[in-house]
PLY file of the C-alpha trace (Angstrom):
ply
format ascii 1.0
element vertex 235
property float x
property float y
property float z
element edge 234
property int vertex1
property int vertex2
end_header
0.02 0.10 -15.80
3.19 -1.33 -16.10
4.65 -4.82 -15.84
8.08 -6.42 -15.86
11.22 -4.65 -16.75
9.10 -1.55 -17.35
8.23 -1.52 -13.49
10.01 1.36 -11.99
12.42 1.08 -8.67
11.13 3.90 -7.18
7.61 5.13 -6.74
6.53 8.69 -7.07
5.60 9.10 -3.34
9.02 8.05 -2.72
10.47 10.78 -5.09
8.18 13.77 -4.01
9.78 12.87 -0.08
13.32 12.21 -0.73
15.70 14.74 -0.17
19.03 12.68 -0.47
20.72 12.85 -3.37
21.51 15.55 -5.77
19.16 18.84 -5.42
16.85 18.01 -8.82
13.99 18.16 -6.08
14.61 21.81 -5.96
13.63 21.92 -9.79
11.45 19.03 -9.92
9.01 19.57 -6.76
7.20 22.42 -8.55
6.41 20.77 -11.40
5.27 17.55 -8.94
2.56 20.61 -7.81
1.17 20.43 -10.98
0.78 16.13 -11.51
-0.92 16.39 -8.00
-3.60 19.00 -8.86
-4.02 16.73 -11.84
-4.72 13.67 -10.07
-7.07 15.69 -7.49
-9.23 16.80 -10.88
-8.90 13.41 -11.73
-10.36 11.84 -9.32
-12.96 14.50 -8.01
-14.45 14.77 -11.50
-14.27 11.09 -11.97
-16.47 10.00 -8.56
-18.37 13.15 -8.62
-21.81 11.68 -9.65
-21.30 8.34 -7.53
-24.53 7.46 -5.04
-23.84 7.83 -1.87
-20.88 5.12 -0.75
-18.71 3.62 1.66
-15.54 2.17 1.96
-13.88 -1.14 2.83
-10.69 -1.69 3.72
-8.74 -5.07 4.30
-5.32 -7.19 3.60
-4.61 -7.16 -0.19
-3.28 -10.62 1.15
-6.58 -12.50 2.14
-6.61 -15.93 0.12
-9.69 -16.15 -1.97
-10.51 -19.47 0.27
-10.40 -17.46 3.45
-13.37 -16.40 6.38
-12.40 -13.17 5.71
-13.16 -13.02 1.73
-15.97 -14.46 2.25
-16.55 -11.83 5.03
-16.10 -9.32 2.91
-18.14 -10.70 -0.20
-20.45 -10.24 2.18
-19.89 -6.65 3.31
-19.92 -5.60 -0.06
-23.16 -7.14 -1.23
-25.11 -5.75 1.64
-23.94 -2.20 1.11
-25.43 -2.86 -2.54
-28.30 -4.02 -1.47
-29.53 -1.14 -0.02
-27.93 1.24 -2.40
-24.57 1.90 -1.13
-21.57 1.97 -3.88
-18.91 0.04 -2.43
-15.17 1.81 -2.64
-11.93 0.18 -2.35
-8.43 0.22 -3.12
-9.19 -1.97 -5.99
-6.60 -4.32 -5.18
-6.58 -8.07 -4.41
-7.79 -10.04 -1.31
-10.47 -8.34 0.84
-10.94 -5.01 -1.64
-11.57 -7.64 -4.52
-14.17 -9.85 -2.12
-15.54 -6.64 -1.38
-15.80 -5.54 -5.19
-16.67 -8.64 -5.84
-20.24 -8.72 -3.66
-20.96 -5.62 -4.89
-20.79 -6.41 -8.39
-22.82 -9.25 -7.94
-25.40 -7.61 -5.64
-25.86 -5.11 -8.81
-23.97 -2.48 -7.01
-21.66 0.11 -8.19
-17.88 -1.09 -7.40
-15.51 1.28 -7.03
-11.61 0.63 -7.16
-8.73 3.35 -6.02
-5.95 2.06 -6.78
-2.08 2.85 -5.96
1.08 3.49 -7.44
3.46 0.67 -5.98
6.88 -0.56 -6.09
5.56 -3.86 -7.50
3.22 -5.39 -10.07
-0.57 -4.94 -9.71
-3.34 -3.82 -11.46
-7.18 -3.58 -10.13
-9.12 -6.63 -9.41
-11.57 -8.09 -12.38
-14.69 -6.71 -9.97
-13.92 -2.76 -10.70
-16.49 -1.10 -12.75
-15.01 2.14 -11.98
-11.05 2.38 -11.05
-9.07 5.05 -11.13
-5.41 4.99 -10.50
-3.23 7.46 -8.08
0.41 8.01 -7.81
0.09 9.63 -4.47
-1.52 8.15 -1.13
-3.00 11.76 0.44
-4.36 12.56 -3.00
-6.27 8.72 -3.29
-6.86 8.86 1.00
-8.99 12.45 0.63
-10.39 10.73 -2.30
-11.98 7.64 0.16
-13.32 10.33 3.00
-14.58 12.76 0.61
-16.52 9.91 -0.84
-17.39 7.69 1.51
-20.73 7.88 4.45
-18.26 5.67 6.52
-15.88 3.17 6.58
-15.51 -0.57 7.05
-12.16 -1.93 8.07
-12.06 -5.80 7.66
-8.80 -7.60 9.10
-5.60 -5.77 7.84
-1.77 -5.20 7.79
-0.43 -1.47 7.95
-2.20 -0.43 5.25
-5.62 -0.95 6.98
-4.22 0.12 10.04
-2.85 3.26 8.39
-6.58 3.91 6.61
-8.32 3.06 9.84
-6.11 5.33 12.18
-6.29 8.22 10.01
-10.14 7.84 9.71
-10.03 7.65 13.54
-8.34 10.89 13.75
-10.84 12.81 11.32
-13.29 11.93 13.34
-12.28 12.79 16.28
-11.07 16.02 15.13
-14.47 16.59 13.89
-13.11 17.17 10.38
-15.80 14.69 9.48
-19.03 14.06 11.19
-21.36 11.08 11.68
-18.70 9.23 9.90
-19.28 5.41 11.16
-15.85 3.77 11.55
-17.13 -0.01 11.54
-14.29 -3.04 12.57
-15.73 -6.52 11.19
-13.94 -9.64 12.84
-14.24 -9.39 16.56
-11.53 -11.72 17.31
-9.17 -10.15 15.22
-10.02 -6.73 16.04
-11.04 -6.91 20.11
-7.35 -7.23 20.98
-6.85 -3.70 19.51
-9.67 -1.88 20.80
-8.71 -3.11 23.98
-5.49 -2.09 24.09
-6.86 1.38 23.04
-8.94 1.34 26.12
-6.34 0.02 28.59
-3.34 1.64 27.13
-4.64 5.03 24.92
-7.41 6.11 27.39
-6.64 4.78 30.53
-3.28 6.81 30.36
-5.32 9.78 29.14
-3.97 10.01 25.41
-7.44 9.67 24.47
-10.53 10.22 25.75
-12.88 7.88 27.19
-15.19 8.57 24.64
-13.25 8.16 21.83
-12.61 4.38 21.86
-16.44 4.30 21.16
-15.70 5.84 17.70
-15.01 2.41 16.85
-17.81 -0.49 16.47
-17.11 -3.94 16.62
-19.06 -6.27 14.53
-19.33 -9.92 12.95
-22.57 -9.51 11.07
-22.38 -7.49 7.89
-26.43 -6.42 8.11
-25.48 -4.68 11.42
-23.06 -2.72 9.97
-25.06 -1.43 7.14
-27.52 -0.39 10.27
-24.78 1.54 11.33
-24.24 3.51 8.28
-27.82 3.81 7.66
-28.59 5.15 11.23
-25.46 7.67 10.64
-26.47 8.59 7.25
-30.26 9.66 8.72
-29.00 11.49 11.77
-27.22 13.33 9.28
-29.67 14.39 7.61
-31.70 15.41 10.74
-28.99 17.43 12.10
0 1
1 2
2 3
3 4
4 5
5 6
6 7
7 8
8 9
9 10
10 11
11 12
12 13
13 14
14 15
15 16
16 17
17 18
18 19
19 20
20 21
21 22
22 23
23 24
24 25
25 26
26 27
27 28
28 29
29 30
30 31
31 32
32 33
33 34
34 35
35 36
36 37
37 38
38 39
39 40
40 41
41 42
42 43
43 44
44 45
45 46
46 47
47 48
48 49
49 50
50 51
51 52
52 53
53 54
54 55
55 56
56 57
57 58
58 59
59 60
60 61
61 62
62 63
63 64
64 65
65 66
66 67
67 68
68 69
69 70
70 71
71 72
72 73
73 74
74 75
75 76
76 77
77 78
78 79
79 80
80 81
81 82
82 83
83 84
84 85
85 86
86 87
87 88
88 89
89 90
90 91
91 92
92 93
93 94
94 95
95 96
96 97
97 98
98 99
99 100
100 101
101 102
102 103
103 104
104 105
105 106
106 107
107 108
108 109
109 110
110 111
111 112
112 113
113 114
114 115
115 116
116 117
117 118
118 119
119 120
120 121
121 122
122 123
123 124
124 125
125 126
126 127
127 128
128 129
129 130
130 131
131 132
132 133
133 134
134 135
135 136
136 137
137 138
138 139
139 140
140 141
141 142
142 143
143 144
144 145
145 146
146 147
147 148
148 149
149 150
150 151
151 152
152 153
153 154
154 155
155 156
156 157
157 158
158 159
159 160
160 161
161 162
162 163
163 164
164 165
165 166
166 167
167 168
168 169
169 170
170 171
171 172
172 173
173 174
174 175
175 176
176 177
177 178
178 179
179 180
180 181
181 182
182 183
183 184
184 185
185 186
186 187
187 188
188 189
189 190
190 191
191 192
192 193
193 194
194 195
195 196
196 197
197 198
198 199
199 200
200 201
201 202
202 203
203 204
204 205
205 206
206 207
207 208
208 209
209 210
210 211
211 212
212 213
213 214
214 215
215 216
216 217
217 218
218 219
219 220
220 221
221 222
222 223
223 224
224 225
225 226
226 227
227 228
228 229
229 230
230 231
231 232
232 233
233 234
């Protein structure tokens, strides 16, 4: 953890992807491969013994007194009560809410943090936390150790994670993997656009719209994930 003047002006991801300027990257990138490898090893080692888990996404900007925060607490609590570990990005907002709900229900609360160009820390409700430098390593951990994704209202980061999950399901890189959108008022316009624009113009199949399940009920979200797990076990 770095704070104040010790926070660097750029991130590891930015330096890895930036090809402008001096040719130092020609000499540094081979060594970065070892750092990337070490992040995979650390992540796999830290998370290997998790029970079945569900990843919860959502905005880091959600205030604690908002309905979305309360929904996040209820989601984390409902998942923990049926035995799922709850994995989030470990930050504030909805992530904190889901971790809080899991911890208050005596569940396993996991936070997978990421280096960003501003001060940050894992929230106080994480009891297993891993910090990553590279987004793609962190995303691999979200998928590898999850039985499904639940997305609460969020911004670009949430949309990035949502559509990556949908792409993995659509291309059958992962199977029996539910993607649930919590908050019908927030998500229905997006689902309508996917149906009336993407599917209608043939950019996706009509059946792809059904990869997203929209609900306002945390218990229903848990039932969807349990049913998918039972289907996977019986397959």
